[in-house]
N, C-alpha and C positions, 0 to 999 in steps of 0.2 A: 390502762389495760393491766389487769392482774395476771401474773404468770406463775402463781404459786405451785410448788410441787405438792403432790399428795403425800401426807404424813405416813410414816411406816405403819401406824395403827390402822389407818384406812386401807393400806395395802392388804393386811391380813383380813380385815373386814370384808373387802370385796372379793378376795380369793375364796372365803367361805361362802359368799353369795354364789360363786360359780359352782360350788359343790352342792347347792340345794337341789332337791329332787322335784321333778315335774314329769308330766307325761304328755304325749302328742300323738295324734292320729291324723297326719296330714293327708288330704285327698289329692289324687293325681288324675288328670284327664287322659283319656286314651288318645294316642296319636291317630292321625288320619289313616284310615285303612288304605292299603296299597294293593297292587295287583301282582299275580304270579303268571309267568309266561313259560310254556312248554312247547317245544318244537317237535314235529313229526314228519318223517320223510314222505314225500309224495312223488309224482313223476317229474318230468322235466318242465320247468317254467309253468307251474300252476298259476292259473289266473281266475277263471270263473268259479263261483262257489255258491251253494245254496243248501238249505235244510229240507229233509223229507222225513215226515213222521210215519210211524207204523200204522198200517190199516187196521190192525187188530184192536186199536184203542179208540177208533172213531175220531182220532185227533184232527182238529181243524185249525187251531191257533198256531201259526208258525213261530211264535216267539215265547212259547212256554213248553218246556221239555216234557214229553210223555214218557211212558215206560220204555220206549225204544225210539231212537232217533238216529238218522244217518246224515252225515255231512258228505255231499257229493262235490268233487273237485275236478275241473277240467284242466288237464295238463297239455298245454298248447304245443309243446315242442316234441312230444313223442307219441301223439295220437292215442292218448289213453285218458281214462277217467277213473279216479280213485274214489272208492266208497268206504268211508270210515264210519264205524259205530261210535256213538257218544256214550261213554261209560261214566257214571257218577255214583257216589255213595248217597243213599237216602239221608244219612245222618250228617255227612260232611259235604256240603255243597261246593266246597273249594277243592275237592279231590278228583275232579274230572280229568279224563284223558281220552285220546282218540285211538281207536283200535282198527287198523286197516282190515276190512272184510274181504274185499275183492277189487281187482283192477280190470276195467273194461277196455278192450282194445278194438281197433278197427274204425274209429271215428276220426277222420282226417282233421288234424289241427283244431281240436275242440276249443271253444272260446268261452261262452257264457253258459250258465246253468240256471234252470228254474225248477223248483220242486212242486209236484202236484200230489197233495194228500188225498187220494181219490175216494176213499170211503171204506166201509166195512166189508164189501164183497169184491171190489175190483182190484185191490192191491195198490201200491204206491208207484208213482212214476216220476221220472226226472226228464226234462227237456234239455238237450245239449246242442248248441249251435255249432256249425262247421263252416266258417267263411270260405275255406278253400274248396269245399264240396257243394256250396250253395244249398245246404240242407240243414234240417233239424232232426236229430235222432231222438227216439223215445226209448228209454231204458227202464226196466223194472228194478225196484229197490226192495230188499237189499241184495238180491242175487246178481244184479248187473246184466241181465239178459237184454240184448237189443231187440225190441219189439217191432221196430220198423223205423222208417225215416220218410220225411216229406221234403220235396224240393220247394223252397219258399221264394227264391229269388236271388239276385246277385249279392253275395257277401252278407249273409245274415249274422248279426252280432248280438245285440241285446234281445232278451227273451223274458217273458213272464207267463205264468199259468194261473187261470182263475176258473172257479166253478160257474157254470151257466145254467143248465137245467138238470132235472133228475130229483131224486129223493135225498133226504139228509144222509141216509145210510149209504147211498150209492149215487152221488152227484155225477153229472157229466162235466168234463173239463175242456176248456179251450186254451190253445196256445196263442200268444201274441208275439210276433217276431219283427224286429226292425232290420230292414235290408239297407245297408249302407251304400251298396252299389247303385241303387236307383231311388233312394229316399222314399221307400214305400213301407207300409205297415201291413203285415199279413196276419190274418186270423184263421186258425184251423182247428178242427176237432181232434182232440188227443186220441180218442179211441179209434176212429176211422181213418185218421190222417188226411181227411178231406179238407181242402181249402174252402173256407166259407166266405171270405171277403178279402179284398186288397184295397188299401187306402193309399193313394199317391200323395206326394207333396208333404211327406213327414220326414223331417231331417233325421238322418241316421244316428243311432245311439251306439257308442262304442264302449260305454262303461260296463263294469262287471254286473252292475244292476242299473242298466240304462233305461229299462222299461218297468213301470209299476202300474198295476191296475187298481183303481179306486172302485170298490164294490158298491152295491146298492141296487135299486130297481133299474137304473140306467148306468151301468158301469162305464168308466172312462179310462182310457190308457193315457198315462203320462210318459212322454218320450223325451229323454234328454239328448237333444241333437248336438253331439259333441263338437262337430266341425262347423256348425252353422250359428252358434250362439243363440239357440232357440230351444224353448221348452214347448212342445206341441201336445195338445190334448185331443184325443179322438173319442167320439161317442161310439161305444161298442155295440149299441143297439141299431143305430142308423148308419154307422160307419162314417159319419160326417166328421171332417177335420175341422176342429175349432181354431179360432185365431191363435197363432203362436205367441208365446211370451218371450221377451228378451231376457236372456241369462248369459253372462259372460263365461264361456267355457263350461257348460254343464257336463257333469260326468255321471253321477248316480242319482236316483230318485227313490224315495220311500216315504209313505205316509204323509204326503204334502210337504216333505222336506226335499230340497234339491241342493246338491253340492255344486258350488261355483268355483272352479279351479283358478280362474283369473282374478276373482275377487277374494280368494282365500277365505271363503265363508260358506256356512250351511244356511240356506235361505228357507224360511218358513212361509207357507202361503195360507191365507185365511180363506173363508168360504167365498169371498169376492175376488180371490186370486191376487190379493195384494201382498207383496213380499215384505219380509222383515228379516233381519239377521238373527238367527238362533244361536250360532256358535261360530267363533273365529278359529281357523286352523289353516296352516300353509298348504296351498295347492291340494285340496282334498280330492281323493280319488273315489273313496267309498266311505260309508259311515254307519254307525249303529248308535242307538239311543235307548237308555233305560230311564225314563223320567228326566231327572236332572243330570244323569251321567251320560257323557258323550265319549264315543270312541271314533277316531277318524284316521283312515289310512291316507298317507300324504304323498304317495307316488314314488317313482324310481329314485333311489339314492337316499330316501328318507325312511321314516318309520311310522309309528302310530302315536297320535296325540290323544290324551284322554283328560277328562276333567273329573276330579274326585270330589269328596264331600266338602273340602275347604274352598272349592270354587276356583282353584288355581290350576291352569292347564299344565300337564306333565307329559313327558315323553316316555314311551315304552321302547327301550333300545333293542337292537339286535334283530329287527325284522326287515331284512333288506328288500327294498322295492315294494313295500306293503301295498297290496292291490285290493282284491275282493274281500268282502267282510260280511259275516252273518252273526246274529245274536240269538240267544235264547236264555231262559231262566228255569230254575227248578226249585219247587217248594220242598222243604224238609218236613219230617215228622214233627219237629219242634216248632214249625211255623215260620222259620226263617227262609229267605230266598237266596239261592246261589245264582250269580250272574256270570254269563260266559260269552265270549266273543271268539270267533275263529277267523283268522286272516290268512290269505294266500301270500306267499313270498316268492315271486318268480325268480328273483336273483339268487335264492338259496335252495331252490327245489324242495321247499318245505311248506307245511302249513303250521300255524302257531295258534295254540289255545291260550287265550288270555282269560283269567278268572280272578275274581276278587279273592285275595288271600284272606285267611281268617284274621279278623282285626286283632291286633296285639292286645293282651290284657293291660290292665292299668300298669303304669310304670312301676318298677320294683320299689317296694317300701319295706325292706327287711328291718329297718330301724328308723327312728325319727330324729331330726335335727332341730333344736330350738335355740332361739336367741338366749345367750347365757345370762342376760339381765332380766328380760321380761318373762321368759318361759311361755310366751304366747303361742298357742297351737296354730298351725297353718301360717304363721307369720314369715315373711321373707327375711333373708339375711343379706349382708353386703360384704365386700372384701374387707378383711381385717376384723370382722365380727368375732367376738368370743362366744363360743357356742357349746352346747351340751347335748349328749345323747344318753338315753337311759335304757340299758339292756344288760343282760347277763354277759359279762366279758370273759368269764372263765378264770379270772385271777382271784386270789384269796386275801389279798392285802391292799391297802391304800398306797399308791405311789404318787409322788409329787415331783414335778420337774424342779431340778435344783441348779440349773445353769441357763445362761442365755447365749445365743438364741435358743428358743425352746427346742427340745429334742424332737426328731421325727419319728422315733420309736420309743415306747415306754412299756415295759413288762411284756414284750412280745406283741404289742398292738401297734399298728400304724394305720394311717388314714390318708387317703388321697382324694383331692377335690378337683373336678374337671375330668377330662377324657371324654369318651363317647360310649353310648349304649347302642346296642343293636339287638333286634329281635329275630331269632331263628325260628320261623314258622314251622319248618319241618320237624324240629325237635321241641317246639313249644317252650322255649326258654330265652331269657335275656342273657346277653353276653356283654362284657365290659372290656374296653381298650383303654389302657392308662396313657396312651400317647396324648401329649398336651396337658396332662394333669400335673398337679403340684402337691407334694407332701405337706400335710398340715402340721404345724407345731402343736405338741401335746402338753397340756398343763397338769392334768390330773387323771389318774386311772384308778378305779375302784371296782369291787365285785359287780356293781350294777350301774356304773356310770363312766363316761369318758368326757373330759372337758378339753377343748381344742380351739384353735383359731382358724377361721376361714381365711385362707392365704390371700394376701394382697395380689392384685393382678388377675384375679378370676373375672372373666367377662360376664356382665349381666345377662341372664337368660332365665326363662321360666322353669327349665328342667336341667339343672347342672348335676351331673352324676357325682355321687360320693361312694367310695368303696372303703369299707372298714375290714381290716384283717385282724383276726383274733389270734391269741397265742397258739391255738390248735392248728392254725393254718387255714381255717375256714374263712371265707370272705362273704361279706354281706353288702348288699347294694341298696341305695336309696337315691332320691333326687331332692334338690333344694331350689327354691326360687331365689335368684340373686339379683338385687337392685344396686344402683349406684350408692345408695345409702339407705339404711334401715335401722333407725334408732331404737334401742331398748335401754331404759334407765334402771340402774341398780337400786335395790331397796335394802334396808337394814334387816328386814324379816327374811331376806334371802329367797323371796318368791315373786319378786316383781310387783308387789303390792304394798300399800301402806307408806310409811315414812321412807322418803328417798335417801339414797346415799349422797348426801349434800354436805359441804362444808361452808361455814359462815366466812365472812370477810377476814376474821382473825384466825382462821384455820380450825376453829372449834367445830365439833359435830353439830349439825342442825337437828333440831327436834323439839318436841314438847316436853319440858322438864317434869310435867306431871305424869308423863307416861314412861319416860326413859331417864336413866341416871346419866349425868355427865354431858348433857346436851343443853342447847339453848336456842331460842328462836332468832331469826334474822331480822334486822331492822329494815324498814322500808327505805329504799334508796341505796341500800348497801349492795355489795357484789357477792354473789354466792358462786360456789364451784359445784357443778353438777357432773356426776360421773356416770357414763353410759358406755355403750358399745354399738357397733354397726355404723361407724363413721364413713366407711368406704376408702377410696384412694386418698393418698396424702402427698404433700409437697414439703420436703423431698420424699420420694417413695421409700418404703421399707420392705425388706424381704420377709418371707414367711417366717414367723416366730421371732422376728427381730424387735427389740425394744426401742422406743424412742430414746435418744441420747439422754443419759442420766442428768447431765448438767444443764439440759435445756438449750444446748448450743450445737447445732441450730435447733430452733423450735420446729416441730413437725406439725404443720398446719393441715387441716382438712380441706379438700377441694370443694366440698359443699359447705354452704353457710346455713346452718339450721335456724329455725325460729323456735322461740320458747314462750309459752304462756304460763303465767302464774295467777291463779285465781281467775282465769279467763281473760286476764290482761296481758297484752304483749310486753315481754321483757326485752330490754336492749341487750343484744349479745355482744360482748366485748372480746371474746376469745373462743376459738374452736380449734382444738388440736389434740394431739396424743399426749397423755400424761407422761412427763419425763421419767425415764427409767423403767417403764412398764410396757407390756405387750397388749395391744388391742384395746387399751382403756382410753376412752374418749372423754376429754375434759372440756366442759363448756362453762365459761364464766359469763354470768348474766346478772343484770341489775334488777333488783326487786322493784316493781313499779310502786310509785308513791301512792297511787290511788287504789292499791289492792286492799281488800278487806282483811284485817288481821285475824289470826286464828291459829289453832294448834294443828290443823290438818287442811292446809290450803292446797288444792290440786295443782300439779305441775306436769306439763306435757312438752315433749320435744318433737318437732315435726321436720321432716326432711324435704328439700325441694323435689326429691324423686317421688313424693306423694305420701308414703305411710307416716303415721304418727306413732310415737312410742306408747308404751303402757303408761297409765296415769299413776303417778306417785304423789305423795304429799310432802309439804314442808311446813315448818312452824314460822309464822310471821308475827312480829309485834308492832 
């Protein structure tokens, strides 16, 4: 195994290679969009919740925000109902907030709410159950006037409202109420408050949305029997009770989806009423879904679980005892959609508006970082890599490091690798924390270029922050992809192309003598020295800006073992370590294959076990 030191002439040669110019426009992917949460004071122990759209719009779809929308909340501990107006910006769908319009009092211990979007002429209504009063109250929206109440039976809890007869502009609505006290389902006319039917043998629903009506020519009520482990369907034309389906701890039901608190799942039912698991969440109390986006309230002492675009469930913190939940969306003039969820929090006496925050822009890219040997755009780097950035630095002269270890500041410039980035959506800007970062050693600073070393010890990641401070005090941010090893081979043309920075077995410079003076080809079977960067971590470890021991004692070996191909043939690697006395310079000794085809420009490539291959350079072989 040859362990030759790199000659002084080659030191200068490779330093010049680091000063070569290149450009890079690395692309960055957007992080997964997150959510924003805002809380609004309600009454005491808010539980039931629903949406009501303005009659003036003829609005009929409860999941798409019209020009005016109200959120109606039942405050179970102070006999009040809060009516909030939903306010959003047409241009900024993430700017929504809730504005308390009025508070309705006089409904004993209100529990669940169902909105009735009555039509163009009749105005909007909300149905509010009162288990303590055995009644359902009808209130007008948004003024909150109590229009009347109907005694439905013992302990009415779950409630729904659905259109029955009438015209499109002025439909007639019916209320469907689940009485927990006697396991009955009552249907009444919203306008006249007259009871139209009573279906016995329907297990009572206690969820905030324990009753849902499936529309069509023969509407059916779906009733989540909380205490009976039963999901009961009732034909609302014949009032026939259909066979109950077994569900472990059903809580809420929407759109053929049923929350099973005991199975910690949201179940989906097909047209044959066969269930399958749509989403897993702990002890679901209520839920909302936008296509692939799920939001689930998980009951007392917990919060809200949601699934974002990356498919990984996340937790929305700070919503104590999350209970009832409603959803809606709003189209913007630009054609985008804003998605909103409102959740009641009985433990905090608040309701919370959850909305998709504006997706952060691309990660900051104020400047580019390239491998100092290959200059390949968008290429990853590794710990210990010699790297370059090309930008206006504000200095007027060339400055070169003249001491080891490399200085952490040069001409008023310093560079940190690592730390964390955060996006402040309120101020639309990225912020940087240097905690956990390492100062990079600087080799060279010129008016339009900085050469430095990616410090050893930087953990591999797709987006490692880099902060560059200029002499003016201005800071620039970018990110780099860091792998365990990312080879780049130096070339004598100082651009990562053409003749490689390679020494022959006798320490002479390799090359085609017909093209370059003072060079000669390597013999087949001889050992050449390849000079690269991007080796990654070493044994023993080196500090940032620290050179390998000048005497080669101890030798600093790379943790990765690269492969080398010469003329497409695998070359035997005899040594892989850091060049003695130098910073970040990777020396690979490899045997030229006997069967390689001779020539003045035989391609050479170094590949890392981490995956990436180096730039292709050439050597001369005889």
